[in-house]
C-alpha positions in Angstrom: 17.2 66.2 49.0 20.4 66.7 50.3 19.3 69.5 52.5 16.8 66.8 53.6 19.1 64.2 55.3 21.2 67.1 56.9 17.9 68.9 58.0 17.4 65.1 60.1 21.2 64.6 60.5 21.5 67.8 62.6 18.1 68.0 64.5 17.2 64.4 65.1 20.0 63.4 67.2 19.9 66.5 68.9 17.0 66.0 70.3 17.2 63.1 70.6 19.9 63.7 73.0 17.5 66.2 75.1 15.1 63.7 75.6 17.7 61.4 76.9 18.1 64.1 79.6 15.3 64.9 80.2 14.1 61.4 81.2 16.3 61.6 83.7 15.1 64.7 85.0 11.5 63.7 85.0 13.0 61.0 87.3 14.7 63.3 89.2 12.2 65.9 89.2 9.0 63.6 90.0 10.5 60.3 91.2 8.2 60.6 95.1 5.6 61.0 92.6 6.2 58.3 89.8 7.5 55.4 92.6 5.3 55.5 95.2 4.4 52.2 96.7 3.5 50.2 95.0 3.8 51.7 91.4 7.3 52.2 89.8 6.3 54.6 86.2 8.9 55.6 84.0 8.9 58.4 81.8 10.3 57.2 77.5 10.5 60.1 75.8 13.8 59.0 74.5 11.9 55.9 73.6 9.3 57.8 72.3 11.0 60.1 69.7 12.5 56.7 68.2 9.4 54.8 67.6 8.1 58.1 66.3 11.4 58.0 63.0 9.6 54.8 62.1 5.5 56.1 62.1 6.7 58.6 60.0 9.1 56.8 58.2 11.9 59.1 58.3 14.6 56.1 59.0 16.1 56.6 56.1 16.9 60.0 56.3 20.2 59.8 58.8 21.6 56.6 60.7 18.6 55.9 61.9 20.7 52.5 64.1 23.5 54.2 65.0 21.3 56.7 66.5 19.4 53.6 68.4 22.8 52.1 69.4 24.5 55.1 70.5 22.0 56.2 72.5 21.5 53.3 74.4 25.1 53.0 75.4 24.4 56.8 76.0 21.3 55.6 78.4 23.8 52.4 79.9 26.6 54.8 80.8 24.8 57.8 82.0 22.5 56.4 84.1 23.2 52.6 84.9 26.9 51.9 84.7 25.4 48.8 83.0 26.5 49.2 79.1 24.1 46.9 76.8 20.9 46.4 79.3 19.3 49.5 77.6 21.1 49.6 74.5 19.8 45.8 73.4 16.2 47.3 74.9 16.4 50.1 72.6 17.9 47.9 70.0 15.1 45.0 70.8 11.8 47.5 70.6 12.6 49.4 67.9 13.8 46.7 65.7 10.6 44.7 66.5 8.6 48.1 66.3 10.4 48.7 62.4 9.1 45.0 61.6 5.8 45.4 62.6 5.7 49.0 61.0 4.1 47.4 57.5 0.8 46.5 59.4 0.1 49.4 60.6 -1.1 52.9 59.0 -0.5 56.6 59.9 -3.6 56.6 62.2 -2.9 57.5 65.2 -4.5 54.7 67.3 -2.8 52.2 64.8 0.6 53.8 66.1 -0.2 53.8 69.1 -0.4 50.3 69.3 2.9 50.4 67.0 4.9 51.9 69.9 3.0 49.7 73.0 4.0 46.9 71.3 7.5 48.8 71.4 8.0 50.2 74.4 6.2 46.0 76.2 9.5 44.8 74.7 11.5 48.0 75.8 10.2 46.5 79.6 10.4 43.5 79.0 13.9 43.4 77.9 15.2 45.8 80.9 13.0 43.2 83.6 14.4 40.0 82.0 18.3 41.5 82.3 17.6 42.7 85.7 16.7 39.5 86.7 19.7 38.1 85.0 22.0 40.6 86.6 20.1 40.3 90.1 19.1 43.4 90.3 15.2 42.9 90.0 13.5 40.7 92.1 9.3 41.0 91.4 7.4 38.6 90.4 6.3 38.7 86.6 3.1 40.0 88.5 3.7 42.4 89.7 5.7 43.6 86.9 3.2 44.6 84.7 0.6 45.6 87.4 2.4 47.9 89.0 5.6 48.5 86.3 4.0 48.2 83.1 0.4 48.8 82.8 1.2 52.9 84.3 3.9 53.3 82.4 2.3 52.6 79.7 -0.8 54.6 80.9 2.0 58.2 80.9 4.0 57.1 77.9 0.9 56.3 75.8 -0.6 59.7 76.6 2.4 61.9 76.2 2.3 59.6 72.5 -0.5 60.8 71.9 0.0 64.3 72.6 3.1 64.8 70.7 1.5 62.8 67.3 0.0 65.3 65.6 2.6 68.4 66.3 5.6 65.5 65.4 4.1 64.3 62.4 3.9 68.1 61.4 7.9 68.4 62.4 9.1 65.9 60.3 6.5 66.9 57.1 8.9 70.1 57.7 12.3 67.8 58.0 11.4 67.1 54.1 
């Protein structure tokens, strides 16, 4: 049992940190594609990895909530310079997914619906905070149409592609 905790405490945060940088690299290398007017697509591999821990009930294997806050702070410091925006977004979306998890089963479609709820929460929190600090000036309709919808399509596809391999990986961790 101790080895199970140790494996999670070592592997999970390393992959989480790796996905933090992959998210940024994807935006840097594919930025012209992801931000081609009028669309704005945001890859959220980090949020997908946080979702997998909730979906596969691995949040009790280590200091999961410390990882959520820590990755949010790192994201804020490394990418935005505004401390708190993504920390609150990651925390709000994961808490909501965690609270709603009991209403969903382990099938992929149920999991993807749970992830969609978390993703929309994440995007809405970042939109509202951007609106408050006056860096988001688009209408809600444009935001939903040109950012939320394409971002949801990309990230749901990525989450679906990694769903069963990650489930198998989490089974090996336990």
